C-alpha positions, 0 to 999 in steps of 0.5 A: 771741419775742413774749413777750420783745417784749411784756415789753420793751415793758411795761418801756419803758412803766413806765420811760417813765412815770416819766421825765416827772416826773424830766425836768420842772422844779420848779414850784410856787406861792409863797404869801405868808402874811405882812403884808409884800410879798415883793420877792425870792426867791433860792436858794444854790448853791456858797455864792453866792446866785442872782439874784432869781427873782421877776419881780414883787412878791408882795403879802400873800395873793397867789400867784406861780407859780415855775418853776426851769426844771429839776429837776436838782441837790440837792433841799434848797436854801437859799432866801432871802426878802426883804421890802419893808421890807428884812427877810429870812430864809433857810431850807432847802427840799426842792424835791423835796417842794414843790407849794406853798411857804408863806412866813410871817414867819420860816419857810417850809412846803410841801406 
């Protein structure tokens, strides 16, 4: 009986240690690698764009800490970046793989 309880506890610890990552939210640094000010960052779900995730403008060379408040849903999400000059582009981003999101003039990369 003791062996069964020890095995059950060990399994619970292993499963429990995997839960915080799954239960957390997508948080990452948004780094502006352009010469333009980023004024907007939106994501698309069901064909509609979200509101602006940014609470402030992101100047060239600056970083903004993003937090989607959830890690549920599809990993790959169409994302749109808008600049102060009115230009914008959208790009598919795999948020399950993002620690830092680097915005360039016409693409997004992540690590």
